[in-house]
N, C-alpha and C positions, 0 to 999 in steps of 0.2 A: 885440211882445216875446214870447218863447217862454214856455210854461208853467213850464219849469224856472227860467228867469231871474226870473219873477214870484214863484215860491215861494222862491227864494234871497233875494230882496229882502224878502219878507214875513217869513221866518223868521229873518233875520239870520245865515244860514248855520249854523244849529243844528237838530237834530231837534226837530220841533214837539211831540213827545210826551215825550221824556226829556231833551232839552237837549244830547245828545252832538254833537260837531262832526266826527266821522270817518265815512267811508264812507256818505255821504248820497245819497239818490235820491228821485225822485218816486214816490209811492205813490197809485194811484187807489183811492179809498174805494169798496168794494163796495156795490152797490145805490144808488149815487148818482144823484139825479134829473138832474143836469147834468154828469156826469163830473167831479165835484169831486176834487181831489187835495190831498195834504199832502206835506211834505218830511220824511222820516224816515230814521233810521239803519238799517243792515243788521240790527242786533241786534233792534230793535223789529219790523221787517218779518218777520224769521225767526220770531219768537215769535207774531206775529199769524197767519202762514200755517201754522204747525205748533203747534197747541195742546198737543201732548204734550211740547214742549220749553220750556214757559213757566217762566221764573224769576220766581216770585211777587214777590220783593223788588225786582226791577228795576222793576216797575210801580208802586211807591210814588211814582214821579215824577208819576203822574197827579194827585196831590194839588195840583200846581201847574198842569199843562197842562189840567186839566178846566175851568179858569177862562178859557181862551182865548176871544176874541171871534169866532174863526173857526169857523163851524158844522161844517166837516169835521173839525176837531180835536176839537170837543165830541163829535161822533158816535163817533169812534174811542175817545175816553176812556170814554164811556158803555159802548160795546161791551166793552172790555177789563175794566172794573169789573164788568160783568154776568157775564163769564166767570169771574171770580175771586171773586164775592161770597160763596161758601161759606167763604172764609178769614176772614171777620169784618170786618176793616178796610175792604175795598172797599165793603161794604154801608153803612158809615158815610159814606163819600164819596158814594155814590149818593143817600143820604138828603139830602145837602146840595146836590147838583147840580140845577140848574134848566135845562131845555131848553124852548125855544119849541115849541109843539105840532107844527109842521111838521118841526122838527129831530128831535124825539122819534120821530115817525112814520118818518122816514128812518133813525134809529138802530135802530129795531125791525125794519126791513125785512129785515135779514140774518138774523134769527132768533136772535141772541145774547140770552141771558137767558131764553129760553123754557124751561119745565120739560120735561125729557126724561121721558116716561112710564115708561121702563125704568130710570131712575136710582134708585140706592139711597137710600131715605128713612129717616132716623133719627127715631124717634118715642119720646117719653118715656112714663112710666107714665100720664099723663093724656091721651095722644093728641096732644100738641103737637109740632110738627116742631122738631127740633134742628138747629142750624147750628154750624159751626166758630166758636170764640170765645165761645160762650154760657157762661153760668154755670148749673150745676145743683146741686141739693141731694139728698143721699142720703135715701131714704125708709125705709131699714131698716139695721140694723147688718150690715156685710159683712166676713167674714174675708178678709184679703188674702193669697192664696197666695204663699209665698216672701217675704212682707214681715214676717211675724212679728207682725202687729198686726191689730186690728179697726178698720175705718173706721166711726165711729159715725153713727147716724141724725142728720140735720140738718147734717152736714158739707157745706160749700159747696165745690164744685170749679169753679174759674174757668178760663176760656180753654180749654175742651175742644177736642179734635180728633176728627174722625170717622174710623172705620175704613171705608175706601171700599168694601171688598168684603163687609162684613157689617153689615146694618142694625140688628143687635141689640147692637153694641158701639161704645163711645166710649172715648177715652183722656183722662186728666187727671192732675193731681198731687194726691195725698192724703198728708198728713204728709211732704211732701218727696220722695215717691217717685212715679214715673210708673207708673200702673196702668191696666189695661183694666177698664171697668165695663160692666155690662149695662144697656141703656136701660130695662128694666122696673123697675129699682131706683132710678131718678133722676126728678126733676121739674125742669123748666125754671123759673128765676126770672125776674122782669121786670126 
């Protein structure tokens, strides 16, 4: 039996990552010890191959596919979650995902999830690294320019997002308004 026929039978003719049933093809998992392949749609393959074109919400499907019993599917789920972990919710899924030691070694072989030394790092007032989705607390009263109010010390800002080109700025909602905050005036909560 050909690899494609085996994958069609195994997958039930749906994408093994997102469950789509259109435009499917065999995808050889990079750095595979035995040329392992999965059956995926063109949308998933395009986003895997072109990280600049990733639709973050498309990958919420990994909430289901990460539980696959197929190691190649587990590896690709782990790799995509690692690429997206700065968004917050993928890190939660990674924390739940268990991979056998050899499968985890295979997943890490492609270099996904490794820290880029040149990457912008957002650090709070205590030197703790901030990630998208974190909750921070203001450590001093801040005048909100254009908002006409003062954000009081102790105000919690939930679900922050990072300004990708400036390590000193984050964004979040304060009193119902989206504002830019300086990292030196916030501290991360647990």
